[in-house]
C-alpha positions as CSV (number, residue, x, y, z in Angstrom):
1,M,27.3,-25.4,24.9
2,K,29.4,-26.7,22.5
3,L,27.8,-28.8,19.5
4,A,28.5,-32.0,17.2
5,V,26.1,-33.2,14.4
6,V,26.3,-37.0,13.6
7,L,25.0,-38.1,10.5
8,Q,23.7,-41.6,10.7
9,H,22.6,-43.7,7.4
10,E,21.2,-46.9,8.7
11,D,19.6,-47.7,11.8
12,F,21.9,-50.5,13.1
13,E,24.7,-47.9,12.9
14,G,24.8,-44.9,15.6
15,P,27.4,-43.3,17.0
16,A,27.6,-45.6,19.7
17,R,30.8,-44.8,22.3
18,I,31.8,-42.0,20.0
19,G,28.6,-40.1,21.5
20,D,29.0,-41.2,24.7
21,L,32.5,-39.7,24.3
22,L,31.5,-36.4,23.2
23,A,28.6,-36.2,25.8
24,A,30.8,-36.6,28.8
25,R,33.0,-34.5,26.9
26,G,30.3,-31.6,27.1
27,Y,29.0,-31.4,23.4
28,A,25.4,-31.7,23.0
29,L,24.3,-34.2,20.5
30,D,22.5,-33.1,16.9
31,V,21.8,-37.2,15.6
32,R,20.2,-36.6,11.9
33,A,18.9,-39.7,10.5
34,V,19.5,-38.7,7.2
35,H,18.2,-42.0,5.5
36,R,14.7,-41.5,6.9
37,G,14.7,-38.1,5.9
38,D,16.2,-35.8,8.6
39,A,18.2,-32.8,6.8
40,V,22.3,-32.4,6.0
41,P,23.5,-29.3,7.2
42,E,23.9,-26.8,4.4
43,R,26.8,-25.4,6.5
44,M,28.0,-25.3,10.1
45,S,30.1,-23.5,12.7
46,A,34.1,-24.0,11.9
47,E,34.4,-24.8,15.7
48,D,31.3,-27.6,16.0
49,L,32.2,-31.1,15.2
50,L,30.6,-33.3,12.3
51,V,30.3,-36.8,12.8
52,V,29.7,-39.0,9.7
53,M,28.7,-42.6,10.2
54,G,29.0,-45.9,8.4
55,G,26.5,-47.4,5.6
56,S,25.6,-50.1,3.1
57,M,25.4,-47.4,0.5
58,G,28.7,-45.8,-1.3
59,V,30.1,-42.6,-2.4
60,G,29.3,-44.2,-6.3
61,D,25.3,-44.2,-4.6
62,A,25.8,-39.8,-4.5
63,E,24.0,-39.8,-8.1
64,R,21.0,-41.6,-7.4
65,V,18.1,-39.7,-6.2
66,E,17.1,-42.4,-3.4
67,Y,21.0,-41.6,-2.0
68,A,20.9,-37.8,-2.5
69,F,22.1,-37.3,1.0
70,L,24.9,-38.3,0.2
71,D,25.8,-35.1,-2.4
72,A,24.9,-33.1,0.1
73,E,26.9,-34.6,2.8
74,L,29.8,-34.8,-0.3
75,R,29.1,-30.8,-0.5
76,L,29.4,-30.6,3.7
77,L,32.5,-32.3,3.4
78,R,34.2,-29.8,0.5
79,H,33.2,-26.8,3.0
80,R,34.5,-28.7,6.0
81,V,37.9,-29.4,4.2
82,E,38.3,-26.1,2.5
83,D,38.1,-24.3,6.0
84,D,40.0,-27.4,8.6
85,A,36.8,-27.9,10.6
86,P,37.0,-30.6,12.9
87,V,35.7,-34.1,11.1
88,L,35.5,-38.0,12.0
89,G,34.3,-40.1,9.3
90,I,34.1,-43.4,10.2
91,C,33.9,-46.4,7.5
92,L,31.2,-44.5,5.0
93,G,32.2,-41.4,6.5
94,A,35.9,-41.4,5.8
95,Q,35.2,-42.5,2.4
96,L,33.1,-39.7,1.6
97,L,35.5,-37.9,3.6
98,A,38.6,-38.6,1.1
99,H,36.0,-38.1,-1.9
100,A,35.3,-34.8,-0.7
101,A,39.1,-34.3,-0.2
102,G,40.0,-34.9,-3.7
103,A,40.5,-38.6,-3.4
104,R,39.2,-41.6,-5.8
105,V,36.7,-44.2,-3.7
106,Y,36.3,-47.5,-5.2
107,P,35.5,-51.0,-4.7
108,M,38.5,-53.6,-3.1
109,I,39.6,-56.0,-5.9
110,D,42.0,-59.2,-5.7
111,E,44.6,-58.0,-8.1
112,R,45.1,-62.4,-8.6
113,T,41.5,-63.0,-10.2
114,G,39.5,-60.1,-10.2
115,A,36.9,-61.0,-7.6
116,R,35.8,-58.3,-5.3
117,V,37.3,-58.1,-1.4
118,L,34.9,-57.4,1.5
119,E,36.6,-56.7,4.4
120,V,34.4,-57.9,7.7
121,G,35.3,-59.5,11.0
122,W,37.8,-58.8,13.3
123,A,41.4,-58.7,11.7
124,P,44.2,-56.2,13.0
125,I,46.0,-53.2,11.8
126,R,48.8,-52.0,11.5
127,F,49.3,-48.2,13.1
128,H,52.1,-46.1,11.4
129,D,54.9,-44.7,14.1
130,P,52.4,-43.8,16.9
131,G,54.7,-42.0,18.7
132,S,54.6,-39.4,15.4
133,D,51.5,-37.7,15.6
134,D,49.3,-36.5,19.0
135,A,45.8,-38.0,17.7
136,L,47.8,-41.9,18.0
137,A,49.6,-41.0,21.7
138,G,50.0,-43.9,23.5
139,V,48.2,-46.6,20.7
140,P,49.7,-49.9,20.6
141,P,51.8,-50.7,17.4
142,E,49.2,-52.9,16.4
143,A,45.8,-53.8,17.7
144,H,42.7,-55.8,16.1
145,V,39.4,-54.1,15.0
146,L,36.1,-54.4,14.0
147,H,36.0,-54.0,9.8
148,W,32.3,-53.8,7.7
149,H,33.0,-52.9,4.5
150,G,34.3,-53.8,0.5
151,D,35.1,-50.4,-0.3
152,T,38.3,-48.6,-0.1
153,F,39.7,-45.0,-1.1
154,D,43.0,-43.5,-2.6
155,L,45.2,-41.0,0.2
156,P,43.8,-37.2,0.0
157,A,46.5,-35.0,-1.2
158,G,48.3,-34.2,2.1
159,A,46.8,-36.2,3.9
160,R,48.9,-38.2,6.5
161,P,48.2,-42.1,6.9
162,L,48.0,-43.7,10.7
163,A,47.0,-47.6,9.6
164,S,47.1,-49.9,7.5
165,S,45.4,-53.6,7.3
166,A,47.0,-56.5,5.6
167,I,44.3,-56.2,2.9
168,C,43.7,-52.2,2.9
169,E,46.0,-50.0,2.8
170,N,44.1,-46.6,3.7
171,Q,43.0,-47.5,7.3
172,A,42.9,-44.3,8.8
173,F,43.9,-41.0,8.1
174,R,44.5,-37.4,9.0
175,L,44.2,-34.0,6.6
176,K,44.9,-30.9,7.9
177,R,44.6,-30.7,11.8
178,R,41.5,-30.9,12.2
179,L,39.7,-33.7,9.6
180,F,40.3,-37.3,10.2
181,G,38.9,-40.7,8.3
182,L,38.8,-43.8,10.0
183,Q,38.2,-46.9,7.7
184,F,37.4,-49.4,10.5
185,H,34.6,-49.2,13.5
186,C,35.9,-48.5,16.6
187,E,33.1,-47.3,18.5
188,V,31.3,-50.5,18.8
189,D,31.3,-52.8,22.1
190,A,29.5,-56.8,22.2
191,D,25.8,-55.2,22.4
192,H,26.9,-52.8,19.4
193,V,28.3,-55.6,17.2
194,D,24.9,-57.8,18.0
195,V,22.9,-55.4,16.1
196,F,25.3,-54.8,13.8
197,L,24.6,-58.8,13.3
198,R,20.8,-58.3,13.2
199,G,20.8,-55.0,10.8
200,D,23.3,-56.6,8.3
201,A,23.9,-60.5,8.6
202,D,23.6,-61.3,4.7
203,Y,26.8,-58.7,4.5
204,V,28.3,-60.9,6.4
205,V,28.1,-64.4,5.1
206,R,28.7,-63.3,1.8
207,A,32.0,-62.0,3.2
208,N,32.7,-65.0,5.0
209,G,30.5,-67.8,4.5
210,P,27.3,-69.7,5.7
211,D,29.7,-70.0,9.2
212,G,30.6,-66.2,9.6
213,V,27.7,-64.7,12.1
214,E,29.1,-67.6,14.1
215,R,32.7,-66.7,13.7
216,L,32.1,-62.7,14.1
217,R,30.5,-63.4,17.4
218,R,33.3,-65.5,18.7
219,D,35.9,-63.0,17.6
220,T,34.1,-60.8,19.4
221,A,34.0,-62.0,22.9
222,R,37.8,-63.0,22.6
223,H,38.7,-58.9,21.3
224,V,36.1,-56.6,22.2
225,E,37.4,-55.8,25.4
226,E,40.8,-54.6,24.0
227,A,38.9,-52.6,21.0
228,G,37.6,-50.5,23.3
229,R,40.2,-49.3,25.1
230,L,41.7,-48.7,22.0
231,A,38.8,-47.5,21.5
232,D,38.8,-45.0,24.1
233,L,42.1,-43.9,23.7
234,L,42.1,-43.1,20.1
235,L,38.9,-41.6,20.1
236,G,39.8,-39.5,22.9
237,N,43.3,-38.3,21.2
238,I,41.1,-37.5,17.9
239,V,38.1,-35.5,19.6
240,R,40.9,-33.5,21.8
241,T,42.8,-32.6,18.5
242,M,39.8,-31.9,16.8
243,A,38.4,-29.3,19.6
244,R,41.5,-27.0,19.0
245,S,41.4,-24.6,17.4
């Protein structure tokens, strides 16, 4: 049976729709809750899939003892990049993949004020020339997705940009043939968003003010159905592409 290893960093940020899609396509799921002590594999078969989920920590925390799993993930990801072995990184996972491939990861800053920028909530992304990459086959030029981050990254050398938002240039990329990073969260449905809010409401308030949670709930009702259709298409394209030898 085909295997997909999922590295999870928070109780509230599981594989969600990604896990459902992989199971439906015949993958056995090995979900590792690394923040709870599950081991990060040292190496994996080049044909197995690696999915690296989001988390409240950042690439800059990899040297901290309590986040030692991040350093182990970076070592694994460097091997995956060398082998062009299939990886899908979501949010923090995309940042870790970019960093493992030699790119800089850093906080988003408003150049006018010097203040931190947090991109949290539903906002549109623009896909770059959707017809030019099989991972983007059939996707619309623009779509609303869920954002939940304050860091961004430069593109790794040789990577192809796939999407941007108004305040974050690098929202998605493809490296070599089978390595993908998505800064946004396309894996969630309405129930998963509610789990995010229960687990990380303070971050929403910090980003969007005291009414941020309620506004995000309203925006979820408005956008989640469309986002689900996009996710099924985009994730299906990516998994199909990653599975090619």
